[in-house]
N, C-alpha and C positions, 0 to 999 in steps of 0.2 A: 462274387468276386471278393478278394481280400482288400484290394485298393480301389480308391476313386480319387479324382482330382478335386481338392478343396482349396480354393484360392490358389490354384495352379500348383499345389503340392500333393504328392501321392500320400494319402492317409488311410489308415485302417478305419473300419466302421466304429462309430461311437454314437450313443443315443442322441437323437435330435440333429445329427449332422446331415447336411445336404451336399451332394457332390455331383460330379460328372464322370461318365465312363471314360476310361483311358483308351478305349478302342474306338467308339463311335461318337463320343462327346455328348451323349444323351444324358438327361437327368437321372440321378440315382438316389435311392433312399437307404439309410443305414438300418439294417435289421439286427437287433441286439436282444433277441428273446432268450428264453431259458433252454429251449430244446436244441436248436441248431447252433453251429458256430456263428459268431458275429461275422456278418458279411454285408456286402453292398448288393442291391438288386435294382435292376432297371424299373422305372415307374411303369405301371401297366404290365403287360405280358411280353414285352419286347425282349428279344435275345439277339444281340448284334453279331454274335459268333455262333453259328450252328454247331460247332465242335465243343462248345463249353458244356460242362456238366456240373451239377451241384457238388460242392466240396464236402469231403468227409474229414474227420480228424486225421486220418491217414494221409490225405492229400496235404493238409496244412503242415503236418509234422515234416514231411519231405521238403516242402517248399521252404520251411524255416531253417533248413540246413544251409541255405544259400543267402547271399546278400539281398536285401529287399529290392534293390534296383535291377537285379537279375530276374525277379519274379514278375509274372504277368506281363511279359514282354510282347509288344505289338510288332509282329513280323509282317512286312509288306512286300508284295511281289511287284514286278515291273508292270503287270497288267492291272494293278489297282487292288487285287485281292489282298485281304489282310486277315490275320487270325491272331489270337492271343495265346502265346506259348506259356506253359506253366513256369518254365525257367529257361533262360538263354544265358550261357556262360560267356566269359571273356574270350574263350577259344571258339566261340560260335557253335557250341553244342546246344541243341534244343532238347530239353528233358520234358517228357510228357508222362504224368503219373496217372495210370489207368486203373480205376477201381472196378468199374462195371464192365459188362460185355460191350464190345465194339464190333460192329459188322465189318467184314473184310473190305468192303468198298470204301468206307470212311477211313479205315486204317491206312489203306493204300493212298488215299487222297492226302492224308496228313504226311505220310512218308515222302510223297512226291513234292509236296509243298515245302516242307522243312529240310529235306535232304539229309543234312548232317544231324542226325537225331538219335535218341535213345529212349526206349520205352522202359518205364519201371512199372511192373504189373503187380497188383495186390493179389498175391496167392494165399493170403491169410484172411480173405473176406468172409469165410465161414469155416468152422471146424472141419466140416466134411471136405471142403475144397482143399484145405491144407493137408489133411490126413491122407487123402488119395495121393497127393504129390509125394509126401514122405514115404508112404508105403511103396510107391513105384520106385523111388530111389533105393529103398532097402531091399525089396524083393526082386525087382526086375532089372535094376541097374548093374552094369558090370564095367570093368576096366581091363586094359591089357598092359603088358610089361613096357611097351614102348611109350605109352601115354597114360600113366597111372593117375594123372591129375584130372583126366576127362572121364566122366561117367556117361555111358551110353544107355539109352532107354528107348524101347520101341515107342513110336509116336502115337500110340493108341489112346493115351490119356487126353481127355477133353482139353485141358489147359494147353498141352503141347500141340495138339492138332490145330488149335486156334492161332498159334503164334509161329509155327515152323516156317510158314510162307512169308513172314515179314522180311522186308529188305533192309530193315534197320536193326540196331542192336536191341536186344530184349533182356531185361533183368527181372527175375522173379524174386519178390520180397515175401518171405514166409513169416515176417515179424520177428526174426531172430538176427543174431549178429552176422550170420552168414547169408549172403545173397547168392543166387544161381544165375550165371550168364549162359544164355542159349547161343551156342556157337553157330556161325553163319553157314557152315556146311550141313547143318541139320536139314532134314527133308521129311516128306510124308511118311517115311518108313522108320527113320532113326533120328532121335534127338540127342545132341551131344552137349553136355552141361559141364561148366567149370564153376567151382565155388570161389567166391571172392568176399573178403571181409567188408562189411558195410562201410566202416570207417575209411578203408582204402579207396573205395569207389568215390566217396564224397570228397576225399582229399585230392584225388586225381582232378576233379573238376574245379575245386577251389584254387588249386595252384595254377589254373589256366595253362596247363602243360601243353606244349606243342606236339608231344608224342601222341601218335594215333592210338586209338583204343585197341585196334587189332594188334599193334606192336606191343602195347602194354600187356595185354592178356597173354600174348605169345611168350614174352619174357617172364611174366608172372607164372605162367604154367610151367615153364622150364625150371624155375626156382622151386616150385612145388615138387616137380619130378625129381630134382637133384637132392632136395632136402627132406622131402616127405612131410613137410609141415608148412604152415603159413609163413611167408617172409614178413618181416616187420616193415613199418613205413620207412625206416632208414634204408633197408634193403631195396625198397621200391625206388628210391632216388638214385641208387647205384644202377638200376636197370637202364637209365637213360644213357649211361656211358657205354 
């Protein structure tokens, strides 16, 4: 974990610090070696949140796009169940940054628990993984005149098959300035993708906009269709009118 409570303050790991978990209150030790990112670890082998996974530099880079008090947010349900979300915004969006494979049962459990959430999926976790995605976009993707901003691809690619059944928003990160949003009408046969600039997606959440993401993408897609190019952030704020 990035944060622990030290004298009731959320602090990042530093050598010789002792702290307590923001989720369960258990004792934590600062791990500040040369191999992994600096992080906090529970003493012993305890894991207070079964959904937690070891962080990579990719996780940390995404989390650092947002204020520290949005990061590692403890979400509690009425029945007492609680989990630590990677990020929760002022507009109550939960952002989960997923690097490794996640089984469908756990994915559905997280979506049911958080409800208003977005997955950001690391599609750049290996050159082979990324190249297959880009090849599918280039060789198998197609558009039509009515919706030139949408790329349709047969859902045979492993990455797409894994995520087309998600009930939440899914964003694929290829490590480039352009992200790919998997539209909710995608199914086991066809995946429908819209490209979105990374900076615009981050800005959407930082502004705590009340505009729903579906509406945002609909208007953004229309601007792409009308102009044939990415709208600027200034154009984005005109969408709300």
